[in-house]
N, C-alpha and C positions, 0 to 999 in steps of 0.2 A: 401511624396506617400507613399502607403501603396504596400506592396505587395513584391518577392521575389526578391534578388540581385541575377545574374548569374554571377558568374567568369569563365569563360572560360581559360584553363589552358593544356597544353600539357602532353601527358604520362608521371608521376612521376616528374610532378611538383606541387612542395606543396603549399599549399595558406594557407598561414598567418592566416589570420581571421578564416578558418576550425582549424588547429591544436591550435590555442587558444580556440576556443569552445573545441574542443576535450581534453584538459586538463583541462578546468575548469570541465564538465563534468566529468574525473576519480575523481579528487580531490573531487571533492564532492559526488559521489556515494562513494568512500571509506570511508569519514567523516560522512556518515549516516551510514555503515556497523557499522564504532566502535562506535557511538552511541549508535545502537540495542543493540551491544554486551555489553555496562557500564552499561544501561538503563533496559533492559530487560532481562538479563543474558544468550545470546544464541546467536551466528556467524553464520548470516544467509548464506544457503547452496549457492552454486554459479549456481543453478538451478534458482534462481532470481536475477541474475545480467542483463537479456534484462530488464526486466520491470523495478528495480530498477535504468535503465538507463534512460527509459522510463520516469517514474517520474521525476526523477533529471530532464529531458530536459522543463518538464511541471513548475516544482516550479522555474528555472531559467529564465524561461519567462517569468513568474509570480514575477521578484523580481528585484525590481528597480536600477538600475546602478547607481553609483554616477554621483550626478550632472542634471539626467535625472530626469524631474517631473512624466514619467510615463511609464509603464514596457512595455519592449518590444509586450507583447500580447495586450497591452492596446491601443498601437501606430499601431499595425497589424492588428487589429478588429475592435478599438474604442468602445469598450467593457468595462464596468466596471467589475473587479473582486469581488466576491462572496466569501470574504474570509471565513466567516463561514462554506460554504459550501463545498467550495475544497480544506481547514484545517484545517478539524474538525478532524482530526486525522494523526499519524506519520506514515510513513512510517515504515515497520518491528515490528509496536504495535500489540500485542498479545489482542483482544474481544473477545466477545462469539458475534455470528452474528444469524442470524434467517433464518431458514430453508424457501423452497419457499410455494407459501399458496395453491398450489396443494396436497401438503406433510398435511401441519396442516398450522394454522394463529396464536398459542399458542406460544409465545416464552419464556415463563415458563418452556415447556414441549420438544421444538423441538429447543433450543438453540446450538450452536457448538461450541467450540473453533476456533479462525483462527488466521492466521498473514495477516495481511495489505498486500496487493504484489502492490495494485498500485493503487492510486487516480487519477480515470478517467479525471477528471475536463476539461467534455465537457456538462455542464449544467445539469446533470441530477443525479450528485450524487454520485452516483453508483463508489462500490467499486472493484477491483480488490479483490480475496482473496485466499490464501492457506487455505484447511479447514484441521486440524489437525487429526483429528479423521479418519477422510475419506481418506485423503491422497492426493487429487483431489483440483483441484482452480477449482474458481464458482463468479461468479455476484452476489452481492449482497448491499441493498441501503441501512438498519437499520444496527445496533448493539449496542452494549451495553460493558461498562466496568467493569469489579471486577478484584477481588483479583485474582496472577494466581499461579492454583496450581500445583507444583513439577512438577508433571508428564506434564505439556505441553511446562516449559521448557526442560525435557530432551527428551520429543519427536522433538524439533526443533534442537537439538545439536546431533538428531542419523539421520538425514534424509540421509545422506551421498551423494551419488551421482545417489540414486535411479529416477528413469523416474515421472514425472510428467506427470498425465491427466488431463481431466474436467471432472464432475460429470456428469452424464448423466439423462434422466427425470426419470428414474426408481429408483433413490436414488443409491449415492456410498455404498459401503463398511462400515462398522463399525471398530472402533480401535480395538481391542479384550483387555478385561479387565473389569473393577465395571462399571456397566451403570451409577450411579450414578453420575461415571465420570465428562460423557457428559450431563447432564442435567442442566439447568439452575435455576433451581426450587431450585436445593440444593444446589446453588453458595448464600455464601455473599454478601455486599457491593457493587452490581447493583448499575450503573449511568448509567443515561440517555447520550446518544451520543451528543444532545447537552449541554450537560455541558462542557465546555471547561476550561481546567486545567491550570491555570495561567501559573504554571512553564514552560507549554509549550511553549507559547507564548513571 
């Protein structure tokens, strides 16, 4: 039967299954951070830890256990997983995202470098991202890949413990520096977001 199994315990009493799950999430999250550092050359700041844990849980729920024909998500919901939609990018990947249509719909003019903070996996394909130039969280649907410039990696390694807010309707402030760093039109080697890198899967 589908549903959530409720285990009643006294205060201070541990639940074995929960302890195992917490340890699994912690190990997966740490491995993901280490992978980001090895692949993209920066260590994600602690401000992204909550989203990392939520993303990790979503991934684990969509991963088959040993000897199980279906994933926990499929058993719980009865729905098939759209891997091309939900796993089209990595957590922590540095990409170019599109600004809202209210500002402009031309990606060649309005692109901005961002970090993938969380894959929503809610049938929408929407991604939560950290806008590197604006220093804000935002939600985006489309993105493109390009060769990551050095200033982007430097910016990601310089976040420190600064508070990160969400972009507002009026548009967030931009990072000081040459404007051509933020224009996708000056970047080379853009790749469509639906072109899946074989080495990533």
